LODO-892485 format. One record per residue (C-alpha): x, y, z. Coordinates in steps of 0.02 Angstrom, whole numbers, plus 50000, padded with zeros to 5 digits. Each point is the difference from the previous one (the first is absolute). Layout:
LODO-892485
XYZ;...
***
This chain:
LODO-892485
538795278954535;498125000150018;499935005650182;499665018949991;500805003350171;501624991349952;499995009149833;499795016850086;501434995950119;501114995149854;499635016349910;500385010050157;501674991250027;500465002349817;499595018650011;501075002150156;501444990549921;499975010349841;499585017250067;500665001250179;501805002849946;499375013749886;499115008250146;501635000950096;500905006049844;498645013149977;500415008150166;501845001249956;499555006149827;499005014350074;501505006150099;501144998349849;498765009349891;499785013750129;501885002950006;500184999949811;498575012249972;500685011450137;501744999549924;499395006449831;498835013250071;498334991149980;499505005250175;498134998149975;500184981749951;501324996950134;498855007250134;498644987449955;501234985650020;500595006650169;498215002250060;499664981949952;501554994250094;499455009850154;498354990750004;501014984850055;501245009550110;499185016450053;501455005050114;501434996049882;501105015550015;500864997349832;498344998949906;499305015150093;501545010449962;499974995749815;498135003649990;500315016950083;501375003349872;498764996149860;498735012250072;501375013250015;500504998149817;498165000649948;499785016350097;498714991950114;500815008350149;498664997150129;500004981449967;501905000350001;500035008550170;498764987750074;501014985149936;501695007350051;499285002550176;499684981250011;501804996749947;500635010750144;499534986150121;501264988249919;501824997050043;501625002149901;499195011949877;501025005649848;500745017350017;499085006449847;498354996150085;500215015350112;500435011049851;498504994449899;498825001350149;500665017750031;499665004649818;498224993250006;499635009350161;500585016049915;498864995949851;498584999550127;500585016750075;500484991850166;501645009150008;500364997850185;499744981349990;501035000049841;501385009050094;500084985950128;500234986949863;501335010649912;500945001450164;500024981050019;500604997949822;501335013650018;500674991450155;500044982749919;500815005949837;500945015150066;499085009549863;500305018750012;498625004349875;498694990150097;500545009150156;499805016649909;498244995349942;499534995650180;500645016950056;499015009049864;498394991850063;500245009350164;499535015649905;498794995549858;499575018549985;501575002549896;499154990949856;498585012850004;501075015750009;499695005249818;498244993249981;499235016749954;501305003549867;499354985649894;498224998149936;499554983649917;498574993149896;499644984249903;500055001649810;498704995949869;501164988449901;499874985650124;499144983749954;499284985850101;501704991549999;501785005850030;500605017049937;501715006550053;501705007749957;499495015249896;501325009049896;499915016649907;500054998549811;499895016249898;498405008250064;499254983850061;500254985450117;500514981949969;499594987450136;499894981350033;498374990450018;499304982549986;498275006149952;499164989649867;500005010949843;498444999049890;500104988049851;501814995450035;500674983450057;501595004450094;500244983450086;499674994450178;501194997350144;499724981650042;500385002850185;498495010650038;499015000749837;500255018849978;500565008849841;501855003849978;500665017250046;500115011749850;500315018449966;498545012249983;500015018349952;499065016150034;500515012449866;499715015750104;500075000950191;498695013949995;498744986349959;500344991550167;498745004150135;500384999050185;498774993050125;500085008050170;499674986050124;498915006150144;499434983450069;499654982549940;498285004549933;500335017049921;501005003749843;500285017949943;500515002549819;501165014949982;501315005449875;501865001850031;499865018250048;499054996650162;500564993650168;499904982050054;499734990750160;501444992150093;498974984950050;501024984550041;498684988550071;499224990349860;499104983849967;501074984550016;500474990949841;501054985249951;501505007149912;501704996449924;501604999450095;501195010249895;501464988150000;501105000849848;499364984249919;498324997250083;498295005049936;498444995050095;498265006149961;498204995250029;498995002649841;498155004250010;499334998549824;498315007150051;500705017750010;501105005549858;500395017650058;500055009050166;498395005850081;500475018149967;498675011449932;501245005749867;501204988649907;501385005749884;500284987749856;501784993549984;500374989549845;501494988049989;501625009849977;500854989449867;499624983349920;501874997849973;500415002150184;498514990850072;500284981349989;499204984150065;501105001550155;500145012750140;500675017549963;500635010150149;500645017250053;500745010549860;500945016349970;500315011449851;501485009949938;499805019050016;499415002049819;498844984850015;500784991049852;500604984950100;499134989650131;500844988750128;498764987650071;499794984450106;499354983649931;499714982650067;500534989049855;499334983150054;498224996650057;499884991550170;499114983249999;498324998250082;500734989050135;501625009750008;500854983250026;500944998149838;501874996949987;500335018649997;499515006850170;499645017649940;500325010549845;501125015250014;499575017849958;501065008549869;500235017849935;499755003749815;500095015649894;499115005749843;500075015649891;498565008749913;499975001949811;498515007849910;498954998250157;500424981550018;501144992050128;501334989949909;501844994450011;499774991450168;501504993850097;500504992850168;500855008850145;501804993350006;499874994150181;498514988549976;500274982050051;499014984550041;500804999450172;499185015450074;498745013749959;500275017749938;498545012149988;499215016750042;501185010949893;500015018750039;500875011949879;500845015750069;499405016849928;501635001949902;499784982849920;501754994350053;499604987850141;498744986850045;499514994650175;499254982750008;499544986250122;500774982850015;500144985250117;501734995549935;501244992250120;501015011750110;498555011450047;499405005050172;498274992249999;498594993649891;500135012949860;501225014549991;500155015649892;501485001249880;500655013449882;500844998349831;500715014149894;500065001149809;501775003949941;500874997649832;498524991249925;499694987150135;499314997950176;501284998750140;500004986350133;498565003550121;500385007550170;499014995750156;499425016150086;500624993750169;499244996550169;499385017750031;498734997149860;499854981149994;499474989750151;499724981850042;498225002649935;499455004949825;500405016349911;499155002649832;499055011949883;501385013449987;499635016949919;501125015249975;499145016949985;500595015649907;500855006750158;501064984450016;499114992250149;499854981050009;498304993250051;499784981550034;498904987750095;500634989450143;499364988450135;501675000150089;500145018250055;498935006450145;498245002749936;498144998850030;499894982149937;500214990649836;500945009349864;500235018650037;500665013449882;501675007950048;501035014549934;501865003950003;501125012349911;501254991849884;501825001550051;501584991049945;499924987450143;498115000250029;500285004250184;498755014250017;498494997350115;498554989249939;498335008250037;498324991450016;498705010849909;498754995850137;498115000850000;498995001949889;501174994049861;500424985050109;498784989050091;500084983650095;499834990749834;501105000049843;500385017349928;501225001149854;500355006149823;499995018850035;500365012749861;500095019250007;499655012849865;501355012349945;499325013850112;500074988550153;498225004950042;499034984149961;500194982149944;499364982350013;500344984550104;499324982450022;499244992150155;498964985350055;499335009450151;498314993950052;498815010549898;500864995849838;498774991749881;500434981650029;501875001549974;501455011949965;499415017149943;500795015849934;499815015750107;500345018249963;500835011750124;500345018650010;501335007950109;500105017050082;501415004650118;498975014550072;498734989250089;500174999450189;500144982450070;498814996450144;499734983350087;498644995450124;500394984850105;499484992050162;499344984750088;498274992950028;499884994850183;498724991150106;499185013150110;500775001750172;501584990749949;501525001649890;499624983549916;500085002349811;498554992649900;500594989049858;499105000449830;498925015150039;499445008849840;500515018349999;499155011749875;500685016849943;498625011049929;499965017149922;498205001449942;500074982549925;501174986150049;501815003849955;500914985150069;499834985250117;501174988350090;500094985450120;500955002550162;501464988650042;500184989350156;500375015750103;498505009549931;501135011249894;499435009349843;500725013549887;499335011049857;500745013949893;498875015449999;500025017349921;500075017650070;498495011649993;498714986550035;498954992250136;499954981350025;498914988350099;500914984650067;498904985850060;500404982650062;498904984550008;500294982450063;498754986250030;499574999450184;500385018550029;499045016249982;500585011249857;501065015250043;500495015149896;500985016150011;500265015549890;501735004849938;500265017149921;501455005849892;499165016649951;501275010950089;501564989849969;501505008449922;500544994749826;501744999049926;500864992450151;501424988149963;499554987950138;498464988950001;498625005550119;499414985550109;498305000450085;499804987250140;498194994950025;499444984750098;498244993550026;499244989750140;498644987349964;498774994850135;499714981350011;498174995649976;499064989050124;500234981649963;498184998349948;500255013249864;501644992349944;499214983149978;498545007949911;501235006149869;500784982949981;498294991849991;499325011749869;501575000649894;500774982850004;498994987150091;498305001049916;500674994149833;501704993350049;499874989750158;501594990849951;501005015949973;501564996050101;500705017749985;498375007650065;499954988250149;501815003750040;499675018749993;498534998050118;501014989450122;501465012249996;498775013850044;499304990650150;501684995350072;500074989250158;498525007950086;498844986049943;501174985950048;499104990950142;500644984350084;498964984350024;499164995350164;500594982750057;499054988250114;500504986350118;499414982149971;498114998750010;499895018150064;499155015449929;500505014050120;501235013449942;501704997550078;500805014650090;501465000049879;498805002949853;499005014450076;501085013549915;499474993549828;498175001350049;500305017750062;500825004349832;498434993949909;498905011250109;501105015349966;499974997049812;498114998149994;499775015850102;501205009849890;499244994149836;498145002050027;499474991449838;501134984850019;499244982750017;500784985250090;499964981549960;500524987650137;500554982949938;500194987050139;500884983149982;500354984150100;501264985849998;499664981749958;499994992750176;498114997150013;498524994749895;499415011649862;498355004750084;500915004650160;501275010549904;498645009749909;499195004350168;501685004950075;500405010949849;498325008750017;500325003550186;501695007749960;499235011449867;498575005250114;501205003650145;500915012649892;498385006749927;499255004150171;501655006350067;500095013049862;498185005150025;500365002450185;501385012249952;498845011149899;500044992549825;498264998749921;499494982349959;499485005049823;501835002649960;500564982650053;499804983849905;500704983150049;500264982749929;500474983950089;501034986749915;500394982250052;501644990549997;499974997749810;500465018449982;501394999350128;501665002149905;500894989250128;501785005550038;500994984050025;501575009650048;499375008650158;500274992950176;498144996350001;499644995649819;498185005050020;500265016850085;499905010049838;498354991549960;499235006050164;499825018149946;498845014049947;500435011849857;499405017949975;499615007149828;499755018949981;498835004849857;500025017949936;498915006349858;499574982249953;501844994849988;500684986550115;501595009650039;500754986550113;499814986649867;500505010749851;501585006150086;500444982950073;499995006550178;499364984050082;501414992250104;500504983249927;500664984050083;501775006949997;499505014650113;500614997750181;498544995750114;499925009950163;500274988450148;498915001950154;501035002450158;499384997350177;499495016150088;499404991950159;498215004149949;498704987849941;499375001449823;498135003849987;498814985350007;499134994949842;498124999550005;
***
C-alpha cells in the first residue's frame, strides 16, 4: 500500500468503522450519566451533561427541564428561572414543573408570577397547600409584619465555606462546618472536593462578634449588646440545598476565613465525634452529658454511580466522661432503607424530634417524635399534615417555652427553606406561623435556636451576602418594637405601567436596604419609627426619582402593622440618552452581549420597525402603496434629531450585472432626494446600492424576484445600527404590500 491517497482513505475508513459506533454510544452515555448523577444529587456534574446534550437539541423540553432542576438544586435561581421559562413553551409538561417553577420564582422574589404557577399546580394536583401559598402571595406584607421586632447580624465565626446549625453547649456554641482546619487531614468529599462536615466549638458566646450589614461594601463590627441591621439583600452565592442527605458546596481554597474584619477562632469540637465522613445537626441533653447527632456513615463516590445509589443518614449518641465523648451507640430506628437525622431534644430530656424520609410520610422529609419510656425509645410518631407537607420539613428545635421551630419549603414562605414556629399540642393542630422577614428571606433559612430568656439566638442562612455559602447569623428580639412597612410601585411617568427590575434604594443617612421591583414594579421594605428615609428608584433608560418618607411622629406600641404606601414615577429618557447608556455600559466592550442588545431592543419597542420599499420590474419610483413607510422614516428622523439613516437598495436577477447596479443606484437616489425634499438634511442620509448577488431571492412568492426588488432602511443612533441589532429589517417571509389600481398613473421615471 504505497499510494499515500489510498493509505489515507484506508485509515479514515478504519477510524470510522472502529469509532463511529462509540460516537453514537457516547451520546446515549451522556444521557445515562446525566440521569445517574442527578439521581444521587450530583447536580453540578449532571448540569454539565445536560448542557452538552442541549448543544445537539437546544429545544429539547426534557433536557431543559432537568437542567433547570439542576440549577434549582444548586441555588442558581436566576439561571433556573431562565431555563424553566424556556420549558414553558413545551407541551405535556410534568405537573411538578409548575411547582418547581413557582418555587424558583419565589426564590427570585417574583411572588405574583410565582402565585400564577402555584395556581396552575394547585388546579392540576388539587393541592390545597399550593392554593394556600398562592393566596398568601396576594398579601406579601404579612411576611414583613414583625420585621422591626427582629434585628439580625452576621457572626464572626463564619468561614469561607459552609457554617450552619448552631447549638448551645454550656456557655458556648457548637456548630457544623466544612472549613479546612489547620494541620488536620479530615478527608475530602469526592463529589465536590470539599472537606467533610465536622463539629466546631466556641467556648463562650461572648467572644462572638456581630457584623451589622449596612451594604455590600461596608461592614460594621459591633458586639452582641448593640443593634443590627435587618438587611436581606445580599450578594449572590452558590449554596447548599438543605435536603436531608444532600451536601453541595463550592470550595475556594484561596480564602480560608470570611472577609470579616474580626474573626473568632473555633477549634474542632471533638476528635472522637469528628470522623472522615459528614457529621450533621446535633442536640444535647439538658445537663449536656449526652449528645445525639447525625452522621453520614458511607462516603459517596466521586462519580456517585456506584451500586449503592446514596448513603443514608443515621442518628448516633455519645456520653461524656472526663471531658471525652465515649460509649457511642446507634439510634434504634436507624436503617439502611431510609435516613434519620436532625435530632432535637426537648428541654425535659424525655423526647426527641427528628427528621426522616421513611415510607408513610407526607412528602420528602417529615418530622417525627419519639419518647423515652422504661429505658427505651418508643415507636416514632409522625407529627401529621398540619406540620408536615408534601415538601421538606427539617431542622427541628424545641425552646424552653415548649415551642417547636423548624424549617420547611412546603408551607407558605418567602422562598427556599423558611423558619416556622408552632406551639406543641397533643395532636399538633395549632397554627403554624412563618417568622417572616428578616429571619426568613427568599433563600434557605434554617437551624434557628433561642436562648433561655427568649431574647436572642442564632440561625443559619445562605442569603446572598453570606460569605460564599451557608452562614450563621445572630438575632435579637423585642416585642415592643412597632412594625412599619413601606411599600409601593415604580411606574412609568404618565401611566400605570409598572417598571420591572427597577432598583429601589432605602436610605437613612447611608444606604439601609435595596431591592429589585417585580414585573408589576412592586417593592416593599420594613422600616422603623422615629426616622426619616429617602426612597429612590433607578432603571436604565429612565431618569432617577426619589421621595422622603418620615416616621418621626408615628405612634409606637400599636398591635397592628403600620403600612406606608409610596409609589414613584420615572420619566423615560429620550432615545438618544437611552442608547448612550447602552453604548457606554455594554456595547463598547461587549458588542456580542445578547442580554444588552435585548434590553436595548425592548426599550425601543416597535417604533423603529420600518417596512421595506418595493419596486416594480425595472422601475425606481416609489409606489403609492409604499408611501406610508417613507412618511414613517421622515417622522422618525424629525423626532430623533441625531439619528442617521442608511438606505440599502437591491435588484433582482433579470438583467445584466452592470444594468442592475445602475438600477439599484437610481432606486437609492430616488429615496435620498425624496427625503431631502421633505426636510431631512443630506448629511444625515447615507446610501448603498447592491446588485442581484445580494438579492435574497424569495422563491415562494408569486413573483419570486419581488422581495429582491427592494430598499431597506437602517436607523443609526449613537453609533449603533438599531435596525440591524434588533433584527427589525423585514425578511422574505414578511407579506409584501400589493399595488392596487387607483385609476391614476404612477409617476414617470426620469
